[in-house]
C-alpha positions in Angstrom: 21.6 9.3 -7.7 21.2 8.6 -4.0 17.5 8.9 -3.2 16.1 8.8 0.3 12.6 7.1 0.1 10.4 8.1 3.0 7.1 6.4 4.0 5.5 8.2 6.9 2.7 6.3 8.8 0.4 7.5 11.5 3.0 6.7 14.2 6.1 5.7 12.3 8.7 6.8 9.8 10.3 4.2 7.4 13.2 5.1 5.2 15.6 3.7 2.7 18.5 5.3 0.9 18.8 3.8 -2.6 21.4 4.4 -5.3 19.4 4.5 -8.5 20.6 3.5 -12.0 19.5 6.0 -14.7 17.2 4.3 -17.3 17.2 0.9 -15.5 14.4 -0.9 -13.7 13.7 -0.1 -10.1 15.0 -3.6 -9.3 18.5 -2.4 -10.3 18.8 0.1 -7.4 21.3 -0.6 -4.6 20.2 -0.1 -1.0 22.8 2.0 0.8 21.1 2.5 4.2 17.7 2.2 5.8 15.7 2.1 9.0 12.6 3.1 10.8 11.3 4.9 13.9 8.2 3.1 15.3 5.6 4.1 17.9 6.3 7.8 17.9 5.9 9.3 21.4 7.6 8.7 24.8 8.5 5.0 24.1 9.6 5.2 20.4 12.0 2.6 19.0 14.4 3.2 16.2 16.6 0.9 14.0 19.0 2.2 11.4 21.3 0.1 9.2 24.3 1.0 7.1 27.3 -1.0 5.8 26.7 -4.0 8.0 26.2 -2.0 11.2 23.0 -1.5 13.1 22.0 1.3 15.5 19.1 0.5 17.8 17.6 2.6 20.5 14.5 3.4 22.5 13.3 6.7 24.0 11.2 9.8 23.4 10.7 10.8 19.7 7.8 13.1 19.9 6.6 13.4 16.3 7.5 13.0 12.7 9.7 16.0 12.7 11.7 14.6 15.6 11.9 11.2 13.9 13.2 12.7 10.7 15.7 14.8 12.5 17.0 11.7 14.2 17.1 9.7 11.0 18.9 12.5 9.0 21.4 13.0 11.9 22.2 9.4 11.7 22.5 9.4 7.9 24.7 12.4 8.0 27.1 10.6 10.3 27.5 7.8 7.8 28.8 10.3 5.2 26.4 9.1 2.5 25.1 11.9 0.4 21.4 12.5 -0.2 20.7 13.8 -3.7 16.9 13.8 -3.5 14.1 12.8 -1.2 11.0 10.9 -2.4 7.9 10.9 -0.2 5.0 8.4 -0.5 1.7 10.3 -0.5 -1.4 8.1 -0.4 -4.0 10.4 -2.1 -3.2 12.5 -5.1 -6.7 13.1 -6.2 -7.4 13.9 -9.9 -4.6 16.4 -10.1 -1.6 14.2 -9.4 -1.3 11.3 -11.8 2.5 11.4 -11.9 5.2 12.3 -9.4 5.5 16.0 -8.6 8.4 18.2 -7.5 7.3 19.6 -4.2 6.9 23.4 -3.9 4.5 25.5 -1.9 1.6 25.0 -4.4 2.0 21.2 -4.5 2.2 21.1 -0.7 -1.1 23.1 -0.5 -2.8 20.8 -3.0 -1.8 17.7 -1.0 -3.1 19.4 2.2 -6.4 20.0 0.5 -6.8 16.3 -0.1 -6.2 15.4 3.5 -9.8 14.8 4.3 -10.0 12.0 1.7 -7.2 10.0 3.4 -6.9 11.3 7.0 -4.9 8.4 8.3 -2.3 8.8 5.5 -1.9 12.2 3.9 -1.4 14.0 7.3 1.7 12.0 8.2 3.1 12.4 4.7 2.7 16.2 4.9 4.5 16.2 8.3 7.4 14.3 6.7 7.6 16.6 3.7 7.7 19.7 5.9 10.3 18.2 8.2 12.6 17.3 5.3 12.2 20.6 3.6 13.3 22.3 6.9 16.2 20.0 7.4 17.4 19.7 3.8 16.4 23.0 2.1 18.7 22.6 -0.9 17.7 19.0 -1.7 14.9 18.5 -4.2 11.7 16.8 -2.8 9.3 14.7 -4.9 5.8 13.5 -3.9 5.1 10.0 -5.3 1.4 9.1 -5.2 -0.3 5.8 -4.5 -3.3 6.8 -6.6 -1.3 7.5 -9.8 -1.0 3.8 -10.7 -4.8 3.7 -11.1 -5.1 6.8 -13.3 -5.6 4.3 -16.1 -8.9 2.9 -14.7 -11.4 2.7 -17.5 -14.6 4.8 -17.1 -16.8 1.8 -16.0 -14.4 1.1 -13.2 -13.7 4.7 -12.3 -17.3 6.0 -12.0 -19.8 5.7 -9.2 -23.5 5.5 -10.2 -24.4 8.9 -8.7 -25.7 12.0 -10.4 -23.3 13.1 -13.0 -23.5 16.8 -11.9 -22.6 15.9 -8.3 -19.6 13.8 -9.4 -18.4 16.6 -11.7 -18.9 19.4 -9.1 -17.0 17.7 -6.3 -14.5 15.6 -8.3 -16.0 12.3 -7.1 -14.6 9.1 -8.7 -12.8 5.9 -7.8 -9.1 6.6 -7.3 -7.6 3.4 -5.9 -4.6 3.1 -3.7 -1.6 0.9 -2.9 -0.3 1.8 -6.4 3.4 1.7 -5.5 2.9 -1.8 -4.2 1.1 -2.8 -7.3 3.8 -1.4 -9.5 6.5 -3.4 -7.7 4.4 -6.6 -7.7 3.9 -6.3 -11.5 7.6 -5.9 -12.1 8.5 -8.8 -9.9 5.7 -11.0 -11.3 7.1 -10.5 -14.8 10.6 -11.4 -13.6 9.4 -14.6 -11.8 7.3 -15.7 -14.7 9.9 -14.8 -17.4 7.4 -12.7 -19.3 7.2 -9.0 -20.2 4.9 -6.7 -18.2 3.0 -5.9 -21.4 1.8 -9.5 -21.7 0.6 -10.2 -18.2 -2.9 -10.5 -16.7 -2.6 -10.3 -12.9 -4.9 -10.3 -9.9 -2.9 -8.8 -7.1 -4.0 -9.0 -3.5 -2.2 -6.5 -1.2 -3.1 -7.9 2.2 -2.0 -6.0 5.3 -3.5 -3.7 7.9 -4.6 -1.8 4.8 -5.8 -4.3 2.2 -6.9 -4.0 -1.4 -7.1 -6.0 -4.7 -6.4 -5.0 -8.3 -6.9 -6.4 -11.7 -3.9 -5.5 -13.8 -3.5 -6.1 -17.6 -0.4 -5.3 -19.5 0.9 -3.1 -16.6 -2.3 -1.0 -16.4 -4.9 -1.0 -13.7 -8.3 -2.1 -14.9 -10.1 -2.2 -11.6 -9.3 -2.0 -7.9 -11.2 -2.5 -4.7 -10.4 0.9 -2.9 -12.3 3.8 -4.3 -12.8 7.5 -3.5 -11.0 6.9 -0.2 -9.1 3.9 1.2 -12.2 2.8 3.1 -13.8 0.9 0.3 -13.2 -2.8 -0.6 -11.6 -5.5 1.4 -11.8 -6.0 5.2 -8.8 -4.4 6.8 -7.2 -4.1 10.2 -9.5 -1.4 11.5 -11.4 -0.4 8.3 -14.7 -1.9 7.4 -14.3 -2.1 3.6 -17.5 -2.5 1.6 -20.8 -1.8 3.4 -24.3 -0.5 2.6 -23.8 3.3 2.4 -27.2 3.8 4.2 -25.5 2.5 7.3 -23.7 5.8 7.8 -26.9 7.8 8.1 -28.6 5.0 10.1 -25.8 4.8 12.7 -25.6 8.6 12.9 -29.3 8.7 13.7 -29.6 5.8 16.1 -26.4 6.6 18.0 -27.1 10.3 17.9 -23.7 11.3 16.6 -22.4 13.2 13.6 -21.5 11.7 10.3 -17.8 12.5 11.0 -18.0 10.3 14.1 -19.4 7.4 12.2 -16.7 7.7 9.5 -14.1 7.6 12.3 -15.7 4.4 13.6 -15.5 2.8 10.1 -11.9 3.8 9.7 -10.6 3.2 13.2 -12.9 0.8 15.0 -14.0 -1.7 12.4 -12.5 -4.4 10.2 -10.7 -7.3 11.9 -10.4 -5.3 15.2 -14.1 -4.5 15.2 -15.2 -8.0 14.4 -12.9 -9.7 16.8 -13.2 -7.3 19.7 -9.4 -7.3 20.1 -6.2 -6.7 18.2 -6.2 -6.8 14.4 -3.0 -8.8 14.1 -3.9 -11.9 12.1 -1.2 -13.9 14.0 -3.1 -13.3 17.2 -6.5 -14.1 15.5 -5.1 -17.4 14.1 -3.9 -18.4 17.5 -7.3 -17.5 19.1 -9.7 -18.8 16.5 -9.9 -22.4 17.9 -11.6 -21.2 21.1 -12.8 -17.7 20.1 -15.8 -17.4 17.9 -15.3 -13.7 17.2 -11.7 -14.2 16.1 -12.8 -17.0 13.9 -15.6 -14.9 12.4 -13.1 -12.0 11.7 -10.8 -14.3 9.7 -13.8 -15.9 7.8 -15.1 -12.5 6.8 -11.6 -11.3 5.8 -11.1 -14.4 3.6 -14.6 -14.4 2.2 -14.3 -10.8 1.0 -10.9 -11.5 -0.6 -12.3 -14.5 -2.4 -15.2 -12.4 -3.8 -12.7 -9.9 -5.3 -10.4 -12.6 -6.6 -13.3 -14.2 -8.5 -14.6 -10.8 -9.7 -11.3 -9.8 -11.0 -10.7 -13.1 -12.8 -14.0 -12.1 -14.6 -12.8 -8.6 -15.3 -9.6 -9.9 -16.8 -11.3 -12.8 -18.6 -8.8 -15.1 -16.9 -5.4 -14.4 -15.5 -1.8 -15.6 -15.9 -1.2 -15.3 -12.1 -2.5 -14.2 -8.8 -0.1 -12.4 -6.5 -0.1 -12.2 -2.7 1.8 -9.3 -1.3 1.7 -7.0 1.8 2.4 -8.2 5.3 -0.4 -10.7 5.5 -0.1 -11.8 1.9 3.6 -12.5 2.5 3.7 -14.0 6.0 0.3 -15.7 6.5 0.3 -18.9 4.3 -2.7 -20.2 6.1 -4.8 -17.2 4.9 -3.4 -17.6 1.4 -4.6 -21.2 1.4 -8.1 -20.2 2.6 -8.4 -17.5 0.0 -7.2 -19.6 -2.9 -9.0 -22.8 -1.9 -11.7 -24.0 -4.2 -10.5 -22.1 -7.3 -9.4 -25.3 -9.2 -12.5 -24.8 -11.4 -10.6 -21.9 -13.1 -7.2 -23.5 -13.1 -5.8 -22.2 -9.8 -4.3 -24.7 -7.4 -1.7 -24.1 -4.7 1.1 -26.5 -3.8 0.5 -27.2 -0.1 4.2 -27.5 0.8 5.4 -24.6 -1.3 2.7 -22.4 0.2 3.4 -23.3 3.8 7.2 -22.7 3.3 7.2 -19.5 1.3 7.6 -16.1 3.0 9.6 -14.4 0.3 9.4 -14.0 -3.5 8.4 -17.2 -5.1 5.9 -19.4 -6.9 3.4 -21.3 -4.7 1.1 -22.8 -7.3 1.1 -26.6 -8.0 2.8 -28.0 -11.1 0.3 -27.8 -13.9 -1.8 -25.0 -12.4 -3.1 -23.0 -15.4 -3.1 -19.9 -13.2 0.2 -19.4 -11.3 0.2 -18.2 -7.7 3.0 -16.0 -6.5 4.2 -14.4 -3.3 6.0 -11.1 -3.6 7.5 -9.1 -0.8 6.3 -5.5 -1.1 9.0 -3.0 -1.9 7.4 0.4 -2.4 10.6 2.2 -1.6 12.2 1.1 -4.8 9.4 2.5 -6.8 9.5 5.8 -4.8 13.3 6.1 -5.5 12.9 5.3 -9.2 10.1 7.7 -9.7 11.9 10.4 -7.7 15.1 10.1 -9.7 13.1 10.2 -13.0 11.2 13.3 -11.9 14.3 15.2 -10.7 16.3 14.4 -13.8 13.4 15.0 -16.2 13.5 11.5 -17.7 10.3 10.4 -19.4 10.7 6.8 -18.1 8.1 5.1 -15.9 8.3 2.5 -13.1 8.5 -0.2 -15.8 
């Protein structure tokens, strides 16, 4: 089955067409085509690849609908059939703990969750609507980032607020980046030569959005993001953990509404807020020598990641490996070093040369390190395609 995996961001559309293998691991899928449309608007850029040829261009691509029309037009010209489309949806709430065939009711339910992940669910909805309009006869499947964390045990899933309030409003910790965690778990098992069911992993998904997860035997035991993607690690523009009283305090002293403060915490905080400039860690690393704010931003980022790494080693009662994934986790070896430094007490030591050289799947721990350290390139599209094919064909298999 040829599955088009779509990942719609706030100003981009990423896609990959994968030929899935029934009953096999997501790793067995074959990439047939792929591409992206970046910086939606008057100066958009697109890149599409198929059978060794690349199509690049720049121009006006107004919105997600226009981007998907352009992508589907290009795919149609290749002659490759699309049997199903899988859409990454960040927040599935309590209702969606598995992939779902998209119909009007599912679309309405996803729309109702938009306020919990405003930076993410809105673009996903735009992508789903555009694909339904362009490919009305092709089945659509929503694959949810939160579903991986449906296994969170009660102590990790609950906030210590009034039980009645939590029940009335469906408040709990959901967790995110589940598609990335699923792929990282599969690849870690392959790199270590061990079954998923016998692994304890601390996975750090580090990128513009960042989170951590404690994973045992393929199940999520704890994760840093919670009710929304705002909780947890420091991110590109999101604050991560803070004293909840700050929301009311800032609303009062700045004389703005709570919605405005939440927008600040989502869009004007994190690395960008601390540094006073771009959130790109490459820029911050280049500036930190002579820029105290850039240096502070990186120090806070690494400090928060180290806290979660230590906490999750405790949750798991030790670990077989820690995994770095996401854009920063894969391509910023200096930050990997800073995060892992000083963990020799629990048996984790990086190999300096391996760490510096690795920007693809590989082992970067030193020989004899009791806890292995891995780098794994994120590949959410393979999980999307696998789960979409299973949903459409009614197979009971999972991402494992």
